[in-house]
N, C-alpha and C positions, 0 to 999 in steps of 0.2 A: 504494499499499499503505500501511496504518496503521505507527504507529511501532511495535507489537506482531506486526509482519509479516502481518497478516492482510489477507487483499483488502478492500477498503471496497467497500459497495455504491454501483452507480451507476446511475440509472434516465436514460434518456432521454424526450424529450415534445415534442409540436409540436402543431400547429394541422392543421386539416383540409386546405389547401392546401398545405402545405410551406413557405409563407414564412416562417414561424418555427420554429425548432428549439432544444432546449435540452437540458442535461444537468445532472443534481444529482450530486455528488460527496459519498457519506454516506448515512446514513440520513435518510430523509424520516420525520418524525413522523406520528404517528396521525393520520386524518384527522376533522374536523369537519364536520357536515353543516348548512348553515346556512341557516337559514328566513327572514332577513331579507328585507324588502321588496326591497330593492336587489339582492339574489342573485336574488330570484324573477323579477323583470323581466330582469336580464340573463341569466339561464340558462333560463327559460322554468319553473321549479321551484326545489325547494332545489337546493343547490349542496355537492358535497363537495371540500373542500380539505384538503390536509395542507399542509406547509411545509418550506422548505429555509433552513436558519441562513444569514446574512451571506455569505460568499464558496461557499456549497457551490454556488449556480446560478452556470450559465455560458451565456452565449447562443451556440448555435454557428452559427445563419442568423438574424438580426432584421430583415430588411428589411422585413418586412409588419407588424413590431409598432408598438403606438402606445398611449398611456396615456390615461386618461380619470380625470378629477379627479372621484371620485364625491361626496366630501364634504370638507372640511377635514381628516379625520381618513386618509383612505385614497384611494390611486387603483387602478384595474382596467386591466390589461395585456390588449389582444386584438388578435388579427389584424386589421388595416385590409382584408385582401384579401377573408377568407371571415366575417369576424364571431366566430371561434371564441375562445371566452373562456380566458384562460390563467392570468393572475395578480393576487392581490389584495396590496397592497403598503400596509402602514400608515404613517405620516408617524411615529410613534416605535414603536421595536423593530426589532431587527437581522435579521429576516426576511422572505422572499418566501412567501406561500402559493400554491400551485400548484394548481391545477383538477384533480382526480384524472381527470376523462375526456379530459385531455390527454396523461396519461402512456402511454406506451407498455405493452402487456402481457408479461410479468405485472407488475401494477404494486407487490407487495408490500406494501400500505396495507392496513390494516383502519381502519374506522371506530370512533370510539370514542365517537362523542356526537352529540347534536343541540343547537344553541344559537340563540339568538334565536327560541323559540317562541312570541313574544309577538307577531309578526309572519306566523305561521304560515298559510297559504291554506286555504280553507275547502274546496278542492277535492281534497286527498287528505287522506289518515289515515297514522299512522306505527304499521307493525306490528311493530317490534322490541322488544327490552328494553335497548338502549341508554340512559346516564343521558341526562335532558333538562333542560335550562334555559330559562328565561323569556329571559334575556338572555346573556353570553358566559358562560363556564364559569370565569370567573378560573384560579385553579390548582387547582381540583378535580377534575380528570384528571391523574393522574401521566405526564409526560412531554408533556403539551399544555398550553398556556396561549393565553389569547386578550387581546389587548393592550387593546381595546377595551372600556371597562366605563363604562356610564352612572351 
């Protein structure tokens, strides 16, 4: 429970095979749809990521969890057994991005915008009216910040 007596939101999720399970205590931030080339290669298309602040994310089962340093700026967490993409963690910033597809339903997460359209693939179109950013959204979206700025 929170300090005001209200029950805090708790989300659970994990990989396809069950070798990684996690829970998030508290509210996840709205999702960003990332079109960067690394997300496209890891997910096979744009990736939807929400995020949990610092100590909100707790690994319940982590025997399958592996991390890949995708760049000097961040690492990506995935299941080494089934290959499911799970997390994205910047070197700077006190949060872990959570792949929305790994959340158990209902996710209770809505998308807030599209980022890194500079890398958008030519094999799909965007058909919604969410805000769009060539790179990160910075602080342009209330409650959603991206740490990496070029």
